[in-house]
C-alpha positions in Angstrom: 99.2 -4.3 20.2 98.6 -0.8 21.5 95.6 1.6 21.1 95.0 5.1 22.5 91.6 6.3 23.4 90.0 9.4 25.0 86.8 9.2 27.0 84.8 12.2 28.3 83.6 12.0 31.9 80.1 10.8 30.8 81.5 8.2 28.5 83.8 7.0 31.3 80.8 6.7 33.7 79.0 4.6 31.1 82.0 2.3 30.7 82.4 2.0 34.5 78.7 1.1 34.8 79.0 -1.7 32.2 82.0 -3.2 34.0 80.4 -3.0 37.5 77.2 -4.5 36.2 79.1 -7.5 34.9 81.3 -8.1 37.9 80.8 -11.6 39.4 79.8 -10.2 42.8 77.2 -7.9 41.2 75.7 -10.7 39.0 75.5 -13.1 42.0 73.7 -10.5 44.1 71.4 -9.7 41.2 70.3 -13.3 41.1 70.3 -14.3 44.7 70.8 -11.3 47.0 70.4 -7.5 47.2 72.1 -4.6 45.6 71.7 -1.1 47.1 72.6 1.9 44.8 72.9 5.4 46.1 72.0 8.3 43.8 74.7 9.9 41.6 75.2 10.0 37.9 77.7 7.2 37.8 75.7 5.1 40.2 72.6 5.9 38.1 74.3 4.6 35.0 74.9 1.3 36.9 71.2 1.2 37.9 70.3 1.6 34.2 72.6 -1.3 33.3 71.0 -3.5 35.9 67.4 -2.5 35.7 66.9 0.0 32.9 65.7 2.5 35.5 67.7 5.7 36.1 67.9 7.4 39.5 66.9 10.9 40.6 70.0 13.0 40.9 70.4 15.1 44.1 73.9 16.6 44.6 76.0 17.7 41.7 78.9 20.1 40.9 78.1 22.6 38.2 79.8 25.8 37.1 77.9 27.5 40.0 79.4 25.1 42.6 78.1 22.4 44.8 74.4 22.4 44.0 71.4 20.1 44.4 68.3 19.4 42.4 65.5 22.0 42.2 63.0 19.2 42.6 63.3 15.6 43.7 59.7 14.7 43.3 60.1 12.2 40.5 62.0 8.9 40.5 64.0 7.4 43.3 67.1 8.6 44.9 68.1 5.2 46.2 67.4 1.8 44.6 67.3 -1.6 46.1 67.4 -4.6 43.8 66.1 -7.6 45.7 66.9 -10.6 43.6 66.6 -8.4 40.6 63.3 -6.7 41.6 63.4 -2.9 41.9 62.4 -1.6 45.3 62.0 2.1 46.4 63.8 2.6 49.7 64.1 6.4 49.9 61.9 6.7 52.9 63.9 4.2 55.0 67.4 3.9 53.3 69.1 4.2 56.7 67.2 1.2 58.3 66.8 -1.4 55.5 70.5 -2.5 55.5 70.3 -4.5 58.7 69.3 -7.5 56.7 72.1 -7.1 54.1 75.3 -9.1 54.5 77.7 -11.5 52.8 76.7 -11.9 49.1 75.0 -8.5 48.9 76.5 -5.4 47.1 76.2 -1.7 47.7 77.3 0.8 45.0 78.1 4.5 45.5 79.8 7.3 43.6 82.6 9.5 44.9 83.7 13.2 44.6 87.3 12.7 45.5 89.9 10.0 44.5 93.5 10.1 45.6 96.5 8.5 44.1 96.2 5.5 46.4 92.6 5.0 45.1 91.0 6.0 48.4 87.8 7.9 47.9 85.4 10.3 49.7 82.0 11.7 49.0 80.7 15.3 49.5 77.7 15.6 51.8 75.5 18.7 52.4 73.1 16.9 54.8 73.7 17.1 58.5 75.5 14.0 59.8 76.2 12.9 56.2 72.8 11.7 55.1 72.5 8.3 53.6 76.2 8.1 52.8 76.9 7.3 56.4 75.3 3.9 56.1 78.1 2.5 53.9 80.6 1.8 56.7 77.8 -0.1 58.5 77.0 -2.1 55.4 80.7 -3.0 55.1 80.7 -4.1 58.7 77.8 -6.4 57.9 79.9 -8.1 55.2 78.4 -6.3 52.2 80.7 -5.8 49.2 81.1 -2.0 48.7 81.9 -0.8 45.2 82.8 2.9 44.6 82.3 3.9 41.0 84.5 6.9 40.3 86.3 8.2 37.2 89.9 9.6 37.1 88.4 13.1 36.6 87.8 13.0 40.4 91.6 12.7 41.1 92.7 15.2 43.7 96.2 16.5 44.3 96.4 15.6 48.0 95.4 12.7 50.2 91.9 11.9 51.2 92.8 12.6 54.8 94.0 16.2 53.9 90.8 16.8 51.9 88.6 15.6 54.7 90.4 17.8 57.2 90.0 20.9 55.0 86.3 20.4 54.3 83.4 20.7 56.7 79.8 21.9 56.1 79.7 23.7 59.4 83.1 25.3 59.1 82.5 27.2 55.7 81.5 30.8 55.9 80.8 31.4 52.2 80.2 28.8 49.5 79.2 28.6 45.8 76.3 26.3 46.6 76.0 24.5 49.8 78.9 24.1 52.1 79.9 20.4 52.2 81.9 18.0 54.2 83.6 14.8 53.1 83.0 11.3 54.2 85.7 8.7 53.4 84.2 5.7 51.7 85.0 2.0 52.3 85.2 -0.5 49.5 86.9 -0.9 46.2 87.2 1.9 43.7 86.4 1.1 40.0 87.7 3.7 37.5 87.4 3.7 33.7 90.8 2.0 33.3 89.8 -0.6 35.8 86.6 -1.1 33.8 88.3 -1.7 30.5 90.8 -4.1 32.1 87.8 -6.0 33.6 85.9 -6.1 30.3 88.9 -7.0 28.0 92.3 -8.6 28.6 94.3 -5.4 28.3 96.5 -3.1 30.5 95.3 0.5 30.5 97.5 3.4 31.5 96.4 7.0 31.8 98.6 9.3 29.9 96.7 12.6 30.1 93.6 14.3 31.4 91.4 17.2 30.4 90.6 18.9 27.1 88.5 21.5 25.5 85.2 21.8 23.4 83.4 19.2 25.6 86.4 17.1 26.6 87.0 18.9 29.9 87.3 16.2 32.5 88.3 13.6 29.9 90.8 10.8 30.3 93.3 9.8 27.6 94.8 6.3 28.1 96.8 3.7 26.2 95.6 0.0 26.1 98.1 -2.7 25.5 97.6 -6.5 25.0 97.0 -9.2 22.5 95.5 -7.9 19.2 92.1 -9.6 19.8 91.8 -8.2 23.3 92.8 -4.7 22.3 90.3 -4.8 19.4 87.6 -6.0 21.9 88.5 -3.1 24.2 88.3 -0.7 21.3 84.8 -1.9 20.3 83.6 -1.5 23.9 84.9 2.1 24.0 83.2 2.9 20.7 80.0 1.6 22.2 80.0 4.3 24.9 81.1 7.2 22.8 78.6 10.0 22.9 77.1 8.9 26.2 74.9 11.4 28.1 74.6 11.9 31.9 72.4 9.3 33.5 69.5 10.4 35.7 65.8 11.4 35.8 65.5 14.4 33.5 63.5 16.5 35.9 66.2 16.1 38.6 68.9 17.5 36.3 67.5 21.1 36.8 69.7 22.5 39.6 68.5 24.5 42.7 68.3 28.2 42.8 67.1 30.9 45.3 63.7 29.9 46.8 64.1 26.2 45.7 62.8 23.8 48.4 66.3 23.0 49.7 67.0 26.7 50.1 64.9 27.0 53.2 64.9 23.4 54.4 65.6 22.8 58.0 66.1 19.4 59.7 65.9 18.3 63.3 69.3 17.7 64.9 69.7 17.2 68.6 66.5 19.0 69.4 67.1 22.0 67.2 66.4 22.9 63.6 69.5 23.2 61.4 69.7 24.8 58.0 70.1 22.1 55.4 72.3 24.1 53.0 75.0 26.0 54.8 76.8 29.1 53.6 75.2 29.1 50.2 75.7 32.5 48.5 72.8 31.8 46.1 70.1 31.0 48.7 67.1 33.2 49.4 68.3 36.7 50.4 68.0 37.4 54.1 67.9 33.8 55.3 70.4 33.6 58.2 73.0 30.8 58.4 72.4 30.0 62.0 71.0 27.2 64.2 67.6 28.0 65.7 65.5 26.5 68.4 62.6 27.3 66.1 62.7 27.7 62.3 62.3 31.3 61.3 59.5 32.4 58.9 60.4 31.8 55.3 58.7 33.4 52.3 
């Protein structure tokens, strides 16, 4: 039996979250280990499946470009589930992972997916922010799961994309200039998700659409009638899904937002957090300073 379905990007994220939450590795870590989840709308959907708690959403791509939240004061950007108990780890997400290892799981979203299912994430923070802990977690033996829909498929290799990007090499940007960090681990797409949840083969036959279906994926599912019907019911269960995340964090940054004038210490100097952004506060230079300039 064959069935054809279309999922919007948000619906695909919800389906991916359901599949990842039910993976044996995830369930085992939920009972007996630790699960680290880094902020992002797909990862937040996983957090909701596992704990009923959404995450604060930081970076995002909107019609205005690569933006962040106007405010990150509510909720948590990173979640640690320790034997199912929710822990806030935003203040020390780069140090907690030393005691994670075999049997633990880390979950992260991606902004780029190539045809070989290699992935990368955009980073606006100097040195990659918390995304850079993931290779170290993998080195510790942690299972890395990259949750990413086919909407993120790029027409080149991850290596080419990484080489082209660079937060310090961009002169003008719609939103913050970003670099790309290649991600370790196993990518899980919406077709992987439906194959995990039902005994079907799923093949993408088209992408995109109009009237809200921009970024959608259309695919065909094939298998035994009972399994195809099961897959169909699962898909109906995610239709109409909305983005996951703390509502306040969905408001994007604008000129004079906190991140617009944020400086961080790097090698003894202060470095502008959001590089090359054409929307930032007028007059704020895009340079490295030994002392942060006055900001209104």
